N, C-alpha and C positions, 0 to 999 in steps of 0.2 A: 538382543543389538539391534543399535540404530541402522537402518535401510541405508542403501548406497545409491546415489545417481549414476548416471551412464557416464558421466563426467570423472569419476571419484578418480581412476588411477590417471587422469589429466593433475589434476589438484595435488594429487602425492607427487608427482614427477616435477611440479612447479613449487615445492615446497609448503602448502599451503599448512597453518594450525586450522585442527577439527574441532567441531564442537557438537554435540548432540541438540539438535533444534526440532523440536517437532516430531522427535521419534526417526528423524534423519542426520546422517553425518554430513556435516555440511562444514563448506570451507569459512572460516571466520576472519581471519589474514591470509596475507602469503607475505608481504612483507613488512607494514605497517599501516594502520588503520589511516594515519596522519596523509603519508603518499599516496593509499589508494583516493583517500577521500578529496584529496585536493588534485587526484588526475581528474576524475570524475567536472569537476568543477570547470576544470582549464582545459581538459583535453576529452579525453573518454576512460571508459572503465568496460570490462564483460566480466558478468555476472553469472551465475548457475543459479537457477530459480528454479529446479524442476520439483522440491519439494511442495509446490503449490498443487492445490485441487482443481483438476478439471471436470466440468460436468456438463453433458450434454444434454438438450431438451429439446423435441422436435414434435411434428405435427400440428393438423388444421387449428388447433386452439392452443395451441402455446403462447401468443402473445399475451392474450385474457389470463389464462395460465400463471403466468410468471408475473402480472398483474397484481393477482392477487395473492400472491406467497411474496411479493419485494413492495416496500415503500414506493419504489418510483414506478415508471410506466414502461416498461422493455416494449409493448406494444408499440410504440412511437420511435420506437428507436431505426432508423432505416439501414437498410442491408449494406451491410460493409462499415458500420462505426457500432463504437461503444459507449457504455454509462457507466459510471459509477453508481453504486445502489448499496440498500442493506436488506437484510435477513432482520426483523425485530420478533419479540416474543411480543405473545397478546396484553402484554404489561408494557409494552411501547421500547422494553431493554432491549439492545443491541445483541443480535446474536453471532452477527459477522458483518463486516464490511467488505462488498465484492466487486470485482469489473464482470458486466453484464456485454457481451461481444452479440451482433445478431450476424451469422455468417451465411443465411438464405432465410429467403419468406417465412418459410415454415422451421427456422433452426438458430437455434442460441448455445452460447458457448457459455457458463457462469464458471468463472477463476474463484476460486476460494483460499480462503489462509490456512495456511498445510495443518495447524491443529484443528483447526475447524470444518474439514471437509466433511466427516461422517455425520458430524450434525446436520449443516448443510444439506447433505444430502437426504439425510431422513427427513428435513422439515419441507423441503421441497415435493420429495416422495410424498407426504403427507397433504401439502395442500396443493397439490395438481389433482388428487383424488377427483374424478367428476370429469374433468376435463379430457378432451382429445388429443393426449399426450403424453407422449413415451419418454423415458428418463434412464439415463446410464453414467455411470462413472467412471470418464473416460481418462482418469489421471494418469493409469500404466501406459497410456497411449501415446502419452506428449513426453519429451524432454521440454524445458524454457531455458532461452539464453537471453537475457538481458544485455543489451550494449547501448549506453548510458553517458553524455555529455557532449561537448559544443561540437565535436567534431565526430559524431557519431552517423551524422546524415552522409558525411562523406567517405566513410569505411562501408556503411551498408550500400551506399552507390556502386560502387566496387565492387560487390558481389550478385547485388539483386538484377530481376530481369525486369524490374518495375521502374517508373519513373516515381523514384523518391521521394524529391522534392512535393511531387503532386500529393503524396501520402498524408492528409491533416492529420493533427492531433485526435487523439482518439477514434483512430479510423484502423481496420484493419482487410485483409485480402491477401487471397492464394498469391504466391511468388515464388520462382526458384531462385533459390539463392545456395551458394557455392555447388549449384550442381544436384541440389537435394528440394523437394517439395517442401515448402514449410507456410506458414502462416506468419504473415510479418504486418503488427501492429507499432502503432505508435504513440504507443503509453509508457507510462514508468513510476519511478517510486523515489524519486531523487532530486525533483526540484530543476534538472535539468532536460533537455531536448534527448530523445532518445527512441529505443525501438525493444520492441520485445519478440523473438522469433522462437515459434511452437514448431518444433521440429520430432519426427519418428526419435524414439530413443537411438535405434541403432544409426540414427544419422547424424547425433550429438555430436561425437567428436571428432566427424568430418567438420561441422557448420564452424566449432569453438576454433577449432585449427586455420581454418579458411580466415576468419573474423580477424584471429589473432595475429598471421600473418601478415594482412593487409594491414591490419590496425597499427603496427610499429611504427610505421613513418605519420603516422596520425598520433602518437602520443597516450595509444592504449595502452593501458594496464589491467589485470585481473584483478578482481576486487571481492574481498568477502564482504560477510555480514556485517561486521563490526562497522564500516564505514557505512554500507548501507542504512546503518541506524541512523550515524550522526546526520547524514545527507539526508533521509526524510524529517529528522527535528527539526534540522534549520530551517527546511521546505514548508514546516507548521502540517505534517502531514500524520494523520492519527495511527496508531498501530493497537491492532486488536488485543486486548488482556492489559494495557495500559491507558489509553484515553477511552478505548472502546471496550465495555464488558456491558453484561446481561443488567447492569444495574446502574447504565447510563441511556439516553436516549438520544436520538440523533439533534434535538434542540438543545441537550447540556452544552453537546461537544461542539456548536457553533454549524452544524449539518442540516439544519429545519430544510435548508433548500433543496435535497434531495426526495422530499418526504413528498408527494404529491395526491391532496385528496380529491374527493367526489370521482374517483374512478370507479364506474360501472362495477356493480357487486363489492363495491370498497376493497380491503383488505385485512391481513391480520392484524393487528395492534391499531388499529386505524383510530377506534375510540378513546383508547388511552394516547397515543400520541396528540388526538384533538386536544384532548383536554390540557397536555403538556403546554402545545402553543398558545392557547387561549388564557390559560392561567399563568403563560411565562416559565421558565424552570428558577428553580433556587439559587442552582450553582452552576458556572459558565466554566467552560475551557480558557486560559489564558495563558499567552507568553510572558514569559519573567526573564530578566536580564540582569546580570550584575557584573560588578568590574573587579573583581577578587580573583584569584586565580583556582579557589575550590569549587567547583560543579555539583549543584544540586541532585541528587538520584530519585530514582525511583522511591516511591511509600516517604521521603522527608516530610516530615510536616513543615506547612506553611503558617507564620504566626502575625498574631496582630504586633506592631514594632510597639505599640501603648501600654496594652497589657498585657502581652506574652502569652494571649490566648488563643489555641489552636484553630483557626480559619479555613486550613485546607489543604490537602497535599499535591506534590510532586507527581505527577505522572512518568514523564522522561525527564532527563536531563543530562547536558554533558558539555562541556569546555569545547564552544565550535571551531572547527578547524578553519572557519571561511572569515569569522569575525573577529577572533582572538580575544574570547569572551564568554564566562558561564552563560549558558541560555538551559530555559526550561518552560514544559506545559503543566500548567497545575490547574486543579479547582477550586475556582474560589467563590462564595456569596456572590451575587449579582452586584452589590452594593460596594464590593470593594474591588470589580473588575475592570473600571476602567483604568485606559493609560495613563500613566502616571502616577498610578497609586502605590506606595510604598508598601514593603512588607518586609518581615525575616522571614527566612529556611532555616531549618535547625539542618545542619550538617555535622553530623557524627557529635553532638553534645553544644558547638561552636553554631554561634548565631550569625548569619550571615544577612547584610541588607542585600533586596532586590527590588524592582521594581517592574511595575505590569506594562508591556510592550504590545502594540499589535502584530497578530500574527498575518502571514510567515514572520517569522525572523531575516531570509535569505529571498530572495525575488530574483531568477534570472533576466538580464538582460534581452528584450526582444531580439 
């Protein structure tokens, strides 16, 4: 049986449709993904993300330990800030993409994708061996609620005892919200401004209900995983298992900027990634856009329009609710990755033209 989040009863009350995601029973949608998608783009949405994994690391050498374990340099993250990073195999392939929060001088919170939490925990345990650092899987100690969209600062400001406008993007800090102690982060996975609220599982229902009550006059609606996928796709954000796998490196995915070379002591996978950096990837992640009504989907073949030869594969695709036409991400050879390049996508036996376009497809106005 899939696990249930502390908010499961609320989702049932709201009439959610559920899906089994990484061993969790998660709301897929409440009304329709289109309504929920547009709400986040124009006002705000509230999401249950309790399925994500949280791993706490602490100790006098924790910064150095994480520098060795991950491709980035967590030791340089300021207290109260966060950074996007990755855990890679010795071959350079991505094992998971992560958000790393520095909660105190000697304490970090690593947030892993739900399906990869055990892999990340195991790998981190192995990699910090020899450093004065302790590690705990604290996933069961947190519920995670995201509030995303243009009106999210107004909603959170009415409930939190901190100056929300002063909380910078990719920052985190303790707060009292809806009379509960939480960690409040200005992070998200939708391409919009937003917040992620880490609270105790027993406080999750009270936090959700308080945010929802205040959010009514700000256009907030409950949102499921379906619209979260189209939101992140429009924003060009990768999904582990699709854009990122152990068979892809950060450089293939256009994320070489997160890799820091030359750290004291090096890091796992450094030699392989240095070689990929120097040689250059043979295939890269690109955006595709088309004018038809049929959207490319994960696994669909991308073809050379002149020869019909298979040259790549779609990793994610959908009809963009915001843009009104199909968009997709795909891996293509580097010599076919320039914006303006025409390709064909095989959509269930029908070949549709698409054009390589820059990522992201959507960028919010400042």
